[in-house]
TIVO-70816 format. One record per atom (N, C-alpha, C, O): x, y, z; residue in one letter. Coordinates in steps of 0.2 Angstrom, whole numbers, plus 5000, padded with zeros to 4 digits. Atoms other than C-alpha are relative to their C-alpha. Layout:
N
   px   py   pz res
    X    Y    Z   A
...
% end
This chain:
255
   px   py   pz res
 4993 4999 5001   M
 5174 5028 4807   M
 5004 4994 5001   M
 5003 4991 5007   M
 4996 5006 4999   K
 5186 5014 4805   K
 5006 5002 5004   K
 5009 5007 5004   K
 4995 4999 4995   L
 5199 5013 4819   L
 5007 5000 4996   L
 5008 4996 4992   L
 4993 5000 5003   N
 5217 5018 4814   N
 5004 4996 5005   N
 5007 4998 5010   N
 4997 5005 4996   L
 5226 5003 4821   L
 5007 4998 4997   L
 5008 4997 4991   L
 4993 5002 5002   K
 5245 4999 4821   K
 5001 4992 5002   K
 5005 4989 4999   K
 5000 5007 4998   R
 5241 4982 4830   R
 4993 4998 5002   R
 4989 5003 5003   R
 5007 5002 4998   P
 5226 4972 4834   P
 4998 5003 5007   P
 5002 5004 5011   P
 5003 4998 4994   I
 5214 4978 4848   I
 4995 4995 5002   I
 4991 4994 4998   I
 5006 5005 4997   I
 5203 4967 4859   I
 4995 5004 5004   I
 4997 5008 5009   I
 5005 4997 4996   F
 5187 4974 4864   F
 4997 4994 5004   F
 4995 4989 5002   F
 5002 5005 4996   F
 5181 4964 4879   F
 4995 5002 5005   F
 4995 5008 5007   F
 5005 4999 4995   D
 5167 4962 4892   D
 5000 4994 5004   D
 5000 4988 5002   D
 5000 5005 4996   L
 5166 4951 4907   L
 4993 5000 5004   L
 4991 5005 5006   L
 5005 5001 4995   E
 5151 4944 4917   E
 5003 4996 5006   E
 5007 4991 5004   E
 4996 5003 4995   T
 5156 4939 4934   T
 4996 4998 5006   T
 4990 5000 5006   T
 5004 5001 4994   T
 5151 4933 4951   T
 4999 5006 5005   T
 4995 5006 5009   T
 5000 4994 4996   G
 5154 4950 4959   G
 5004 5005 4997   G
 5007 5005 4992   G
 4996 4994 5003   V
 5164 4966 4958   V
 5007 5001 5004   V
 5010 5006 5003   V
 4994 5000 4997   D
 5179 4962 4969   D
 5005 4996 4996   D
 5005 4990 4996   D
 4995 5004 5004   P
 5194 4957 4958   P
 5004 4995 5004   P
 5006 4990 5002   P
 4996 5004 4996   A
 5203 4949 4973   A
 4996 4993 5002   A
 4999 4988 5003   A
 5004 5006 4998   K
 5188 4937 4977   K
 4995 4997 4994   K
 4994 4991 4994   K
 5005 5002 5005   D
 5176 4936 4962   D
 5003 4997 4994   D
 5009 4998 4993   D
 4998 5004 5006   R
 5177 4926 4946   R
 4996 5001 4994   R
 4991 5004 4994   R
 5003 4999 5006   I
 5173 4927 4928   I
 4995 4994 4999   I
 4996 4988 5000   I
 5005 5006 5002   V
 5157 4917 4922   V
 4999 5001 4993   V
 4996 4996 4990   V
 5000 5000 5007   E
 5157 4923 4904   E
 5005 5006 4998   E
 5006 5011 5001   E
 4995 4995 5003   I
 5170 4932 4893   I
 4998 5001 4993   I
 4997 4995 4989   I
 5001 4999 5007   S
 5167 4940 4876   S
 5006 5004 4998   S
 5007 5009 5001   S
 4995 4996 5003   M
 5181 4947 4865   M
 4999 5000 4993   M
 4998 4996 4989   M
 5000 4999 5007   V
 5181 4955 4848   V
 5007 5003 4999   V
 5008 5008 5001   V
 4993 4998 5002   K
 5198 4956 4841   K
 5000 5003 4993   K
 4998 5000 4988   K
 5000 4997 5006   V
 5199 4969 4828   V
 5007 5001 4997   V
 5012 5004 5000   V
 4993 5000 5003   M
 5214 4968 4816   M
 5001 5007 4996   M
 4996 5010 4995   M
 4999 4993 5004   P
 5222 4983 4807   P
 4997 5001 4994   P
 4995 5006 4992   P
 5004 5000 5006   D
 5213 4978 4791   D
 4993 5001 5001   D
 4989 5001 4996   D
 5008 5000 4998   G
 5196 4979 4800   G
 4997 4993 5001   G
 4991 4993 5003   G
 5003 5007 4999   E
 5194 4960 4801   E
 4998 4999 5008   E
 5002 5002 5012   E
 5002 5001 4993   E
 5184 4955 4817   E
 5000 4993 5002   E
 4997 4989 4998   E
 5000 5007 4998   I
 5187 4939 4826   I
 4997 5000 5007   I
 4999 5003 5012   I
 5004 5000 4994   V
 5174 4935 4840   V
 5001 4994 5004   V
 5001 4988 5001   V
 4999 5006 4995   K
 5177 4923 4855   K
 4995 5002 5006   K
 4996 5007 5009   K
 5004 5000 4994   T
 5163 4921 4868   T
 4999 4994 5003   T
 4997 4989 4999   T
 5002 5006 4996   R
 5161 4908 4881   R
 4999 5001 5007   R
 5001 5005 5010   R
 5002 5001 4993   K
 5154 4903 4897   K
 5007 4997 5004   K
 5010 4994 5001   K
 4994 5002 4995   I
 5167 4900 4912   I
 4997 4998 5006   I
 4993 5001 5009   I
 5002 5003 4993   N
 5164 4889 4927   N
 5004 5003 5005   N
 5010 5002 5005   N
 4995 4997 4996   P
 5170 4900 4941   P
 5002 4996 5006   P
 5006 4999 5010   P
 4998 5004 4994   G
 5171 4886 4954   G
 4998 5002 5006   G
 5000 5001 5012   G
 5003 4998 4994   M
 5160 4895 4966   M
 4993 5002 4998   M
 4991 5002 4992   M
 5007 4998 5001   H
 5142 4899 4968   H
 4999 5007 4997   H
 5002 5012 4999   H
 5002 4994 5003   I
 5135 4913 4957   I
 4995 5003 5004   I
 4989 5001 5004   I
 5005 4997 4996   P
 5126 4925 4969   P
 4994 5002 4996   P
 4994 5004 4990   P
 5006 4998 5003   E
 5108 4928 4965   E
 5000 5007 4998   E
 4997 5009 4993   E
 5000 4993 5002   E
 5111 4947 4964   E
 5004 5001 4994   E
 5002 5005 4990   E
 4996 5000 5006   S
 5124 4944 4951   S
 4996 4997 4994   S
 4996 4999 4988   S
 5004 5003 5005   T
 5112 4932 4941   T
 4995 5005 4998   T
 4993 5005 4992   T
 5005 4996 5002   A
 5099 4945 4942   A
 5002 5006 4995   A
 4998 5008 4991   A
 4998 4995 5005   I
 5110 4957 4932   I
 5002 4997 4993   I
 5000 4999 4988   I
 4998 5003 5006   H
 5118 4945 4919   H
 4996 4994 4998   H
 4997 4992 4992   H
 5005 5006 5002   G
 5105 4930 4919   G
 5004 4994 5000   G
 5001 4989 4998   G
 4996 5006 5000   I
 5119 4917 4921   I
 5000 4997 5007   I
 5001 5000 5012   I
 5001 5004 4994   T
 5116 4903 4934   T
 5005 4995 5001   T
 5009 4994 4996   T
 4995 5006 4999   D
 5126 4889 4942   D
 4999 4995 4994   D
 5004 4992 4992   D
 5002 5006 5005   A
 5117 4877 4930   A
 5003 5002 4993   A
 5005 4998 4989   A
 4998 4997 5006   D
 5122 4888 4915   D
 5008 4998 4999   D
 5010 4997 4993   D
 4992 5001 5001   V
 5141 4885 4918   V
 5002 4994 5003   V
 5008 4993 5004   V
 4999 5006 4997   A
 5140 4868 4926   A
 5005 4996 4996   A
 5010 4993 4998   A
 4996 5004 5004   D
 5148 4860 4911   D
 5005 5004 4996   D
 5009 5002 4992   D
 4995 4996 5003   A
 5159 4875 4906   A
 5007 4999 5003   A
 5007 4996 5008   A
 4993 5001 4998   P
 5178 4875 4907   P
 5001 5005 5006   P
 4998 5010 5006   P
 4997 4995 4995   S
 5187 4884 4922   S
 5004 5005 4996   S
 5006 5003 4990   S
 4995 4995 5003   F
 5197 4899 4918   F
 5007 4997 4999   F
 5010 4998 4993   F
 4993 5003 5000   A
 5213 4889 4921   A
 5000 4996 4994   A
 5005 4995 4991   A
 5000 5005 5006   Q
 5208 4877 4907   Q
 5000 5004 4994   Q
 5002 5001 4989   Q
 5000 4996 5006   V
 5206 4891 4894   V
 5005 5005 5000   V
 5006 5009 4995   V
 4996 4994 5000   A
 5219 4903 4900   A
 5006 5000 4995   A
 5007 5006 4992   A
 4995 5000 5005   K
 5233 4898 4889   K
 4998 5002 4993   K
 5001 5005 4989   K
 5003 4998 5007   S
 5222 4899 4873   S
 4998 5007 5000   S
 4999 5010 4995   S
 5001 4993 4999   L
 5216 4916 4879   L
 5006 5004 4999   L
 5006 5009 4996   L
 4994 4996 5000   A
 5233 4922 4882   A
 5003 5000 4993   A
 5006 5006 4991   A
 4998 5000 5007   Q
 5238 4917 4864   Q
 4996 5005 4996   Q
 4998 5008 4991   Q
 5004 4996 5004   F
 5223 4926 4857   F
 5001 5007 5001   F
 5000 5011 4997   F
 4999 4993 4998   V
 5227 4942 4866   V
 5007 5003 4999   V
 5008 5009 5000   V
 4993 4998 5001   Q
 5245 4942 4863   Q
 5002 5005 4995   Q
 4999 5005 4989   Q
 4998 4995 5004   G
 5252 4958 4856   G
 4994 5005 4998   G
 4995 5009 4994   G
 5006 4996 5001   C
 5235 4967 4857   C
 4999 5005 5005   C
 5001 5005 5011   C
 5002 4995 4996   D
 5229 4983 4864   D
 4993 4998 5003   D
 4990 4993 5000   D
 5007 5002 4997   F
 5212 4983 4874   F
 4996 5006 5000   F
 4998 5011 5001   F
 5005 4995 4999   G
 5196 4992 4874   G
 4994 4997 5004   G
 4993 4991 5003   G
 5006 5002 4997   G
 5181 4991 4885   G
 4996 5006 5003   G
 4998 5011 5002   G
 5005 4995 4997   F
 5167 5000 4895   F
 5001 4999 5007   F
 4998 4994 5010   F
 4998 5001 4993   N
 5173 5003 4913   N
 5005 4995 5001   N
 5005 4992 5006   N
 4996 5006 5000   S
 5186 4991 4909   S
 5006 5002 5004   S
 5009 4997 5007   S
 4994 4999 4996   N
 5201 5000 4917   N
 4999 4999 5007   N
 5003 4998 5011   N
 5002 5001 4993   R
 5192 5000 4934   R
 4998 4993 5002   R
 4999 4991 5008   R
 5003 5006 4998   F
 5184 4983 4933   F
 5002 4994 4996   F
 5006 4990 4999   F
 4999 5006 5004   D
 5186 4971 4919   D
 5007 4998 4999   D
 5009 4993 5000   D
 4993 5001 5001   L
 5205 4973 4916   L
 5003 4997 5007   L
 5006 4992 5007   L
 4997 5003 4994   P
 5210 4971 4935   P
 4997 4993 5001   P
 5001 4989 5003   P
 5002 5007 4999   L
 5199 4955 4936   L
 5003 4995 4995   L
 5004 4990 4997   L
 4997 5004 5005   L
 5205 4948 4920   L
 5008 4998 5002   L
 5010 4993 5001   L
 4993 5001 4998   V
 5223 4951 4926   V
 5001 4995 5006   V
 5005 4990 5006   V
 5000 5004 4994   E
 5219 4942 4942   E
 4999 4993 4998   E
 5002 4988 5001   E
 5001 5007 5002   E
 5212 4927 4933   E
 5006 4997 4997   E
 5007 4991 4998   E
 4994 5002 5003   F
 5227 4925 4923   F
 5005 4998 5005   F
 5009 4993 5005   F
 4995 5001 4995   M
 5238 4926 4938   M
 4998 4994 5004   M
 5002 4990 5006   M
 5002 5006 4996   R
 5228 4913 4948   R
 5001 4994 4996   R
 5002 4989 4999   R
 4999 5005 5004   A
 5229 4902 4933   A
 5008 4998 4999   A
 5009 4993 4996   A
 4993 5001 5001   G
 5248 4904 4933   G
 5002 5001 4993   G
 5008 4998 4991   G
 4999 4999 5007   V
 5248 4910 4915   V
 5003 5008 4999   V
 4999 5012 5001   V
 4997 4993 5000   E
 5260 4925 4912   E
 4997 5004 4993   E
 4998 5001 4988   E
 5002 4995 5005   V
 5252 4939 4901   V
 5003 5007 5001   V
 5002 5010 5006   V
 4997 4993 4999   D
 5262 4955 4898   D
 4995 5005 4998   D
 4994 5006 4992   D
 5004 4994 5001   F
 5250 4969 4900   F
 5003 5007 5000   F
 5000 5012 4998   F
 4997 4994 4999   K
 5263 4982 4903   K
 5001 5004 4994   K
 5001 5010 4994   K
 4999 4996 5006   R
 5266 4987 4885   R
 4994 5001 4996   R
 4994 5003 4990   R
 5006 4999 5004   R
 5248 4987 4880   R
 4997 5007 5001   R
 4998 5010 5007   R
 5004 4994 4999   K
 5237 5002 4878   K
 4993 4998 5002   K
 4990 4993 4999   K
 5006 5002 4997   F
 5220 5002 4887   F
 4995 5006 4998   F
 4996 5011 5001   F
 5005 4995 5001   I
 5205 5012 4880   I
 4994 4999 5004   I
 4991 4993 5003   I
 5007 5001 4996   D
 5190 5014 4892   D
 4995 5005 4997   D
 4995 5011 4998   D
 5005 4996 5004   V
 5176 5020 4881   V
 4995 5004 5005   V
 4992 5009 5004   V
 5004 4997 4995   Q
 5166 5024 4897   Q
 5003 5007 5002   Q
 4999 5012 5003   Q
 4996 4994 4998   N
 5179 5037 4902   N
 4999 5005 4995   N
 4998 5011 4996   N
 5001 4995 5006   I
 5178 5045 4885   I
 4993 5003 5000   I
 4991 5009 5000   I
 5007 4998 5000   F
 5159 5045 4886   F
 4998 5005 5006   F
 4995 5010 5005   F
 5002 4996 4994   H
 5158 5052 4904   H
 5004 5007 4999   H
 5001 5012 5001   H
 4997 4993 5001   K
 5170 5066 4899   K
 4997 5004 4995   K
 4997 5010 4995   K
 5004 4997 5005   K
 5159 5070 4884   K
 4993 5001 5002   K
 4990 5006 5000   K
 5007 5000 4999   E
 5142 5066 4889   E
 4997 4998 5007   E
 4991 5000 5008   E
 5003 5002 4993   Q
 5140 5058 4907   Q
 4994 4996 4999   Q
 4989 4998 5002   Q
 5006 5005 5000   R
 5129 5043 4903   R
 5002 4993 5001   R
 5008 4992 5003   R
 4999 5007 4999   T
 5128 5024 4904   T
 5001 4997 4993   T
 5000 5000 4988   T
 4999 5003 5006   L
 5132 5011 4891   L
 4994 5000 4996   L
 4994 5001 4990   L
 5006 5000 5004   V
 5114 5009 4886   V
 4998 5006 4997   V
 4996 5007 4991   V
 5001 4994 5003   A
 5112 5027 4884   A
 5005 5002 4995   A
 5003 5006 4990   A
 4994 4998 5005   A
 5129 5029 4875   A
 4998 4997 4994   A
 4999 5000 4989   A
 5002 5003 5006   Y
 5123 5016 4863   Y
 4994 5003 4996   Y
 4995 5004 4990   Y
 5006 4997 5003   K
 5107 5025 4860   K
 5002 5007 4997   K
 5000 5009 4992   K
 4998 4993 5002   F
 5115 5042 4859   F
 5005 5000 4994   F
 5004 5004 4990   F
 4995 5000 5005   Y
 5130 5038 4848   Y
 4998 4996 4994   Y
 4999 4998 4988   Y
 5001 5004 5006   C
 5123 5024 4837   C
 4992 5000 4998   C
 4991 4997 4993   C
 5007 4999 5001   D
 5104 5028 4838   D
 4997 4993 5000   D
 4993 4991 4996   D
 5002 5007 4999   K
 5101 5009 4843   K
 4998 4999 5007   K
 5001 5002 5012   K
 5001 5002 4993   D
 5093 5001 4858   D
 5004 4994 5001   D
 5004 4989 4998   D
 4996 5006 4998   L
 5104 4989 4867   L
 4995 4995 5004   L
 4995 4995 5010   L
 5005 5004 4997   T
 5091 4976 4870   T
 5003 4994 5004   T
 4999 4991 5008   T
 4997 5006 4996   E
 5103 4962 4877   E
 5005 5003 5004   E
 5010 5000 5005   E
 4995 4998 4996   A
 5112 4973 4889   A
 5002 4995 5006   A
 4997 4991 5008   A
 4997 5005 4996   H
 5123 4963 4901   H
 5000 4993 4997   H
 5001 4988 5001   H
 4998 5006 5004   S
 5125 4949 4888   S
 5007 5002 4998   S
 5008 5008 4995   S
 4993 4998 5001   A
 5144 4949 4887   A
 5002 5002 4993   A
 5005 5007 4991   A
 4999 4998 5007   E
 5144 4949 4868   E
 4997 5006 4997   E
 5000 5010 4994   E
 5004 4994 5002   A
 5131 4962 4866   A
 5003 5006 5002   A
 5004 5011 4999   A
 4996 4994 4997   D
 5140 4974 4878   D
 5007 5001 4996   D
 5008 5007 4995   D
 4993 5000 5003   T
 5157 4970 4869   T
 4999 5004 4993   T
 5002 5008 4992   T
 5001 4997 5006   R
 5150 4974 4852   R
 4997 5007 5000   R
 4999 5011 4996   R
 5002 4994 4999   A
 5141 4989 4858   A
 5005 5005 5002   A
 5006 5011 4999   A
 4994 4996 4998   T
 5157 4996 4866   T
 5004 5002 4994   T
 5006 5008 4993   T
 4996 4999 5006   Y
 5166 4994 4849   Y
 4997 5005 4996   Y
 5000 5009 4993   Y
 5004 4995 5004   E
 5152 5003 4840   E
 5000 5007 5002   E
 5001 5012 4999   E
 5001 4993 4997   V
 5151 5017 4852   V
 5007 5004 4999   V
 5007 5009 4997   V
 4994 4997 5001   L
 5170 5020 4851   L
 5001 5003 4993   L
 5003 5009 4991   L
 5000 4998 5007   K
 5169 5021 4832   K
 4995 5006 4999   K
 4997 5011 4995   K
 5005 4994 5001   A
 5154 5033 4833   A
 5003 5006 5004   A
 5002 5012 5002   A
 4997 4994 4996   Q
 5163 5044 4846   Q
 5005 5003 4995   Q
 5006 5009 4995   Q
 4995 4997 5005   L
 5177 5046 4833   L
 4997 5004 4995   L
 5000 5009 4993   L
 5004 4997 5005   D
 5164 5051 4820   D
 4998 5007 5003   D
 4997 5012 5000   D
 5003 4994 4997   R
 5156 5064 4832   R
 5005 5005 5003   R
 5003 5011 5002   R
 4996 4995 4997   Y
 5171 5072 4840   Y
 5006 5001 4996   Y
 5011 4997 4996   Y
 4994 4999 5004   P
 5184 5080 4828   P
 5006 5000 5004   P
 5012 4999 5001   P
 4994 4999 4996   D
 5196 5083 4842   D
 5002 4994 5003   D
 5007 4993 5007   D
 4998 5006 4997   L
 5196 5065 4847   L
 5004 4996 4995   L
 5002 4994 4990   L
 4995 5003 5005   E
 5212 5058 4838   E
 4999 4992 4999   E
 4998 4989 5004   E
 5000 5007 5002   N
 5210 5041 4829   N
 5007 4997 5000   N
 5010 4995 4995   N
 4994 5003 4999   D
 5225 5034 4837   D
 5000 4997 5007   D
 4998 5000 5012   D
 5001 5005 4994   I
 5226 5020 4850   I
 5004 5003 5006   I
 5001 5004 5011   I
 4996 4997 4994   D
 5240 5029 4861   D
 4996 5006 5002   D
 4995 5007 5008   D
 5004 4994 4998   A
 5230 5045 4861   A
 4993 4999 5003   A
 4992 5002 5008   A
 5007 5002 4997   L
 5213 5037 4865   L
 5002 4997 5007   L
 4998 4998 5011   L
 4999 5003 4993   A
 5221 5027 4879   A
 5002 5005 5005   A
 5000 5005 5011   A
 4999 4994 4996   D
 5228 5043 4886   D
 4994 5004 5002   D
 4993 5005 5008   D
 5006 4996 4999   Y
 5212 5052 4884   Y
 4995 4996 5005   Y
 4992 4999 5009   Y
 5005 5004 4996   S
 5202 5038 4892   S
 5002 4998 5007   S
 4998 4995 5011   S
 4998 5002 4994   A
 5213 5035 4907   A
 4998 5005 5006   A
 4996 5011 5004   A
 5002 4996 4995   R
 5208 5041 4924   R
 5006 5000 5005   R
 5006 4997 5011   R
 4994 5000 4996   G
 5225 5045 4931   G
 5004 4994 4999   G
 5001 4989 4997   G
 4996 5005 5001   E
 5240 5034 4930   E
 5001 4995 5006   E
 5003 4998 5011   E
 5000 5005 4994   T
 5239 5018 4941   T
 5006 4996 4999   T
 5008 4995 4993   T
 4994 5005 5000   V
 5254 5007 4945   V
 4997 4993 5000   V
 4999 4989 4996   V
 5003 5006 5000   D
 5243 4992 4949   D
 4993 5001 4996   D
 4990 5006 4996   D
 5006 4999 5004   Y
 5227 4989 4938   Y
 4994 5001 5005   Y
 4989 5004 5002   Y
 5005 4998 4995   A
 5216 4990 4954   A
 5000 5007 5002   A
 4995 5009 5005   A
 5000 4994 4998   G
 5221 5007 4957   G
 5002 5002 5007   G
 5001 5007 5010   G
 4998 4999 4993   R
 5227 5005 4975   R
 5007 5003 5000   R
 5008 5007 5005   R
 4993 4997 5000   I
 5245 5011 4970   I
 5000 5005 4994   I
 4998 5002 4988   I
 5000 4995 5005   V
 5246 5027 4959   V
 5006 5004 5000   V
 5010 5004 5004   V
 4994 4995 5000   Y
 5259 5039 4953   Y
 4998 5007 5002   Y
 4993 5009 5000   Y
 5001 4993 4998   N
 5260 5056 4960   N
 5003 5005 4994   N
 5005 5002 4989   N
 4998 4996 5005   D
 5265 5071 4950   D
 5007 5000 4999   D
 5010 5003 4994   D
 4993 5001 5001   K
 5283 5067 4952   K
 5002 4993 4997   K
 5008 4992 4997   K
 4999 5006 5003   G
 5281 5050 4945   G
 5002 4995 5005   G
 5005 4989 5004   G
 4998 5005 4995   E
 5283 5041 4962   E
 4994 4996 5002   E
 4988 4999 5002   E
 5006 5004 4998   E
 5272 5027 4968   E
 4997 5002 5007   E
 5001 5002 5012   E
 5003 4998 4993   V
 5260 5032 4982   V
 4993 4996 5001   V
 4991 4993 4996   V
 5006 5004 4998   F
 5245 5024 4991   F
 4994 5005 4998   F
 4994 5011 4998   F
 5006 4996 5002   S
 5228 5029 4984   S
 4994 4999 5005   S
 4989 5001 5004   S
 5005 5002 4995   F
 5219 5023 5000   F
 5002 5000 5007   F
 5009 5000 5008   F
 4998 5001 4993   G
 5219 5021 5019   G
 5004 5006 5003   G
 5004 5011 5001   G
 4997 4995 4996   K
 5229 5030 5032   K
 5006 5003 4997   K
 5008 5009 4999   K
 4994 4997 5003   Y
 5244 5033 5021   Y
 4998 5002 4993   Y
 5003 5003 4988   Y
 5002 4998 5006   K
 5234 5039 5006   K
 5004 5006 4998   K
 5005 5011 5002   K
 4995 4994 5002   G
 5246 5051 4996   G
 5007 4999 5002   G
 5011 5003 4999   G
 4993 5001 4998   R
 5261 5044 5004   R
 5004 4996 4996   R
 5001 4991 4993   R
 4996 5005 5004   R
 5276 5036 4995   R
 5000 4993 5003   R
 5001 4992 5009   R
 5000 5007 4998   V
 5275 5017 4996   V
 5007 4998 5003   V
 5007 4995 5008   V
 4993 5002 4997   E
 5294 5016 4998   E
 5001 5003 5007   E
 5004 4999 5011   E
 4999 4997 4994   E
 5294 5028 5012   E
 4996 4996 5006   E
 4999 4995 5011   E
 5004 5003 4994   I
 5280 5019 5022   I
 5003 4993 5001   I
 5003 4991 5007   I
 4997 5006 4999   F
 5288 5002 5019   F
 5007 5000 5004   F
 5008 4995 5008   F
 4994 4999 4996   Q
 5304 5009 5027   Q
 4998 5002 5007   Q
 5001 4999 5011   Q
 5002 4998 4994   L
 5295 5017 5041   L
 4996 4995 5004   L
 4997 4994 5010   L
 5004 5005 4997   E
 5283 5003 5044   E
 4999 4994 4996   E
 4995 4993 4993   E
 5000 5006 5004   P
 5288 4987 5037   P
 4994 4995 5001   P
 4992 4991 4996   P
 5006 5004 4998   S
 5273 4978 5045   S
 4994 5002 4995   S
 4989 4998 4994   S
 5005 4998 5004   Y
 5262 4988 5033   Y
 5000 4996 4993   Y
 4995 4994 4990   Y
 4999 5004 5006   Y
 5269 4978 5018   Y
 4997 4993 5002   Y
 4993 4990 4998   Y
 5003 5006 4998   S
 5265 4962 5028   S
 4992 5000 5000   S
 4989 4995 4999   S
 5008 4999 4999   W
 5247 4968 5032   W
 4997 4999 4993   W
 4992 4996 4992   W
 5003 5000 5007   M
 5244 4971 5013   M
 5001 4993 4997   M
 4996 4990 4994   M
 4999 5006 5003   M
 5252 4954 5008   M
 4995 4995 5003   M
 4993 4990 5000   M
 5005 5004 4997   N
 5240 4945 5020   N
 4993 5002 5000   N
 4989 4998 5002   N
 5007 4998 5001   G
 5225 4955 5016   G
 4997 4998 4993   G
 5000 4995 4989   G
 5004 5002 5006   D
 5212 4953 5003   D
 5001 5005 4994   D
 4996 5008 4991   D
 4998 4996 5005   F
 5221 4963 4990   F
 5001 4996 4993   F
 5003 4990 4994   F
 4999 5004 5006   P
 5222 4958 4971   P
 5007 4997 5000   P
 5012 5000 5003   P
 4993 5003 5001   L
 5237 4947 4967   L
 5005 5005 4996   L
 5011 5005 4998   L
 4995 4995 5003   Y
 5244 4960 4955   Y
 5002 5006 5004   Y
 5008 5008 5004   Y
 4998 4995 4995   T
 5243 4973 4968   T
 5006 4998 5005   T
 5011 5001 5006   T
 4994 5002 4996   K
 5254 4962 4979   K
 5006 4999 4996   K
 5012 5000 4999   K
 4994 5000 5004   K
 5266 4959 4965   K
 5003 5006 4999   K
 5009 5007 5000   K
 4997 4994 5000   V
 5268 4977 4963   V
 5003 5003 5006   V
 5009 5005 5006   V
 4997 4998 4994   I
 5271 4981 4981   I
 5006 4996 5002   I
 5011 4998 5005   I
 4994 5005 4999   T
 5283 4966 4982   T
 5006 5003 4996   T
 5012 5003 4998   T
 4995 4997 5004   E
 5293 4974 4968   E
 5003 5006 5003   E
 5009 5007 5003   E
 4998 4994 4996   I
 5294 4990 4977   I
 5004 4999 5006   I
 5009 5002 5007   I
 4996 5002 4994   R
 5299 4982 4993   R
 5007 4998 4999   R
 5011 5000 5002   R
 4994 5002 5002   F
 5313 4973 4985   F
 5005 5005 4997   F
 5011 5006 4999   F
 4996 4995 5002   R
 5319 4988 4976   R
 5002 5005 5005   R
 5008 5007 5005   R
 4998 4996 4994   T
 5319 4998 4992   T
 5005 4997 5004   T
 5010 5000 5006   T
 4995 5003 4996   R
 5329 4985 5001   R
 5007 5000 4996   R
 5012 5000 5000   R
 4994 5000 5004   N
 5342 4985 4987   N
 5003 5007 4999   N
 5009 5007 4996   N
 4997 4993 5001   K
 5345 5004 4988   K
 5006 5001 5005   K
 5009 5006 5005   K
% end
């Protein structure tokens, strides 16, 4: 089934040095930009992370330090990537929890402003888990009847994710072919920051999703214990999380 698009959507996948958005870096990025008329524009490239790629990560995606030695840094390609994704929605597999937070961090580290707030994010894994409870390799086999022989190759995973979403739309009549509806369906609760450290409660208030103040309002805690804000700002939290809590902090001061 062809996607019903009002604007372009970027399907993307990252291979990285690890799984911590605050510390790890991208070593390969692949994007398939699908236009409303169905045209597909593919960009895949290696990225030099500026750090050693741990052997356990290489064991997953097969990319070594030597493979990226002559590749550009993310900062060197950030502006061109920002132009490529401008005005687009996003789709991925486990992207809301991992790929998107790490991509946002890389743009922030590079000092390149990308407006993600007005974008929609479809996480195909969340749709899959709500419907079938499996992995990407199994999803590709289940929905597309194909073997994902190059799993953990960024481009192969990206294309498989795009194909799986189209097949999901074919399989489930109740799954609306609309980007807004798909983004809502594939969301796992509404987060304020992309890493999910700050979330909205049922009243639409920002609350902590972790630690001793889990479920408590951020504004309340920053008023009662200002040092908690300082602790977070000095800790190993993603840059975007720090940006969010800073906005809340200043909003609280101005009340």
